[in-house]
C-alpha positions, 0 to 999 in steps of 0.5 A: 500500500502506498503511503499517500502522505509520503507521495504528497510530500514529494509533490512540488508546491506551486509558488505564489506571488503578489505583484506591485506596480507604480502608476504615473499620473499620466497613465490611465487605470486601464493601462496600469491594469493592462501592464499588471495583466502582462506581468501576471502572464509573465509570472504564469509562464513560470508556473507561479500563481498570482494571489494579489496585485498592488498599485500606487499612484506616484510621479515616479517610483520611490527611491528607497523602496519603490513604493511609499511607506504606507503602501509597503506596510499594506503589502506586509500586512497582506503577506502576514495574513496570506503568506506568499513565496515572492513579491514581484515589481513591474520595473527594474529595482536598483541594488539599494531598493532590493536591499531595503525591500528584502530587509522590510520583508525579512521576517516573512522570508520571501523573495524580492524579484523585479521585471528583468529578473523574471524575464531572464528566468523565462529566457533561461527556461526557454533557451535550447541551443548553445547560442541562446543558453550562452546569451542568457547566461551572459545577460544573467551575469550582467544583471548580477554584477551590480547587485552582487552584494544582494545576490550573495544573501539572496542565493544563500537562502537556497530557496530555489524556484523562480528567480533562482534559475541563475547561471549556477551556484558559483555566486555563493563563493565568487567575487566581482573579479571572477564574475567579470572574468566569466562575462569576458569569457562568455562574450568571447564565446558569443563572438565565435558563435556570431562569426559562425552565424555570420558565415552561415548567413553569408552562405544564404545571401543569394536567397531572399530573407524574410523575418517574422517580428512582433510582440511576444505571444502574437502568434508568430510561430503559428504563422511560421507553421502555416507559411513553412508547413513545418513543425515549429513549436508554438504555445500560448505563453510568453517567449515560447520562441527564444532561438531563431528558427529558419525554414526554406519556403518556395513561392511558385518557383522562387525560394526564400528563407523564413525566420521566426525570431524572439518576441519583443516586450515592453521594458525588455532588459537592455542586457538581453538586447545586448546579449541577443545581438547575433539573434537580432542580426537575423532581423537586421539583415532580413530583406523583408519583415512581417510584423505580426500583431495580435489585433484581439489584444486591447493594447495592440497599438502600444505593442506595435509601437514597442516593436517599431521602437525596438526595430529602430534601436537595432537599425531595422526600421526602414525595411519593406514590411507587411503588417499582419493583424493576426487572431481576427477570430478573437477580435471583437468589433466595436459596435459603433463601427459596424455597418448596420446590415452586417451588425444584424448578423452578429450574435449577442453571445459572440459580438463578432461578425461572420469571418468574411464580413469581418475581414471586409470591415477591417479592410475598410478600417483605419488599421488598413492604412498603417502600411502599404501592405496590410493583411488580416488573418487567423493563423490558428484557423488558416483564415485569409492566409492566401492573401498574405501569401500573395503579398509575400510573393510580390515582395519576394519576387521584387527582391529576388529579381534584384538579386537575379535580374535574368531570372526567367519569370515562368509563373512566380506565384503558384495558386496551389500554394495558397491552399 
C-alpha cells in the first residue's frame, strides 16, 4: 500500500506571488491594469500563481523602496495574513531598493524579484541551443554584477524556484573579479558563435530573407507553421520562441528563407538586447519583415509601437514590411463601427461578425492604412492566409529579381500554394 502522505510530500508546491506596480499620473487605470495583466502572464509562464496585485499612484517610483511607506506596510500586512513565496515589481529595482525591500520583508522570508529578473528566468527556461543558453547566461551575469552584494544573501537562502534559475551556484563563493572574468569569457564565446552565424548567413545571401517580428505571444510561430508547413513549436505563453528558427519556403518557383525570431516586450532588459545581438542580426539583415500583431489584444497599438521602437534601436526600421493583424477570430468589433446590415448578423453571445464580413470591415478600417501592405488573418484557423501569401510573393519576387535580374519569370506565384 502506498503511503499517500509520503507521495504528497514529494509533490512540488506551486509558488505564489503578489505583484506591485507604480502608476504615473499620466497613465490611465486601464493601462496600469493592462501592464499588471502582462506581468501576471509573465509570472504564469513560470508556473507561479498570482494571489494579489498592488498599485500606487506616484510621479515616479520611490527611491528607497519603490513604493511609499504606507503602501509597503499594506503589502506586509497582506503577506502576514496570506503568506506568499515572492513579491514581484513591474520595473527594474536598483541594488539599494532590493536591499531595503528584502530587509522590510525579512521576517516573512520571501523573495524580492523585479521585471528583468523574471524575464531572464523565462529566457533561461526557454533557451535550447548553445547560442541562446550562452546569451542568457551572459545577460544573467550582467544583471548580477551590480547587485552582487544582494545576490550573495539572496542565493544563500537556497530557496530555489523562480528567480533562482541563475547561471549556477558559483555566486555563493565568487567575487566581482571572477564574475567579470566569466562575462569576458562568455562574450568571447558569443563572438565565435556570431562569426559562425555570420558565415552561415553569408552562405544564404543569394536567397531572399524574410523575418517574422512582433510582440511576444502574437502568434508568430503559428504563422511560421502555416507559411513553412513545418513543425515549429508554438504555445500560448510568453517567449515560447527564444532561438531563431529558419525554414526554406518556395513561392511558385522562387525560394526564400523564413525566420521566426524572439518576441519583443515592453521594458525588455537592455542586457538581453545586448546579449541577443547575433539573434537580432537575423532581423537586421532580413530583406523583408512581417510584423505580426495580435489585433484581439486591447493594447495592440502600444505593442506595435514597442516593436517599431525596438526595430529602430537595432537599425531595422526602414525595411519593406507587411503588417499582419493576426487572431481576427478573437477580435471583437466595436459596435459603433459596424455597418448596420452586417451588425444584424452578429450574435449577442459572440459580438463578432461572420469571418468574411469581418475581414471586409477591417479592410475598410483605419488599421488598413498603417502600411502599404496590410493583411488580416487567423493563423490558428488558416483564415485569409492566401492573401498574405500573395503579398509575400510580390515582395519576394521584387527582391529576388534584384538579386537575379535574368531570372526567367515562368509563373512566380503558384495558386496551389495558397491552399
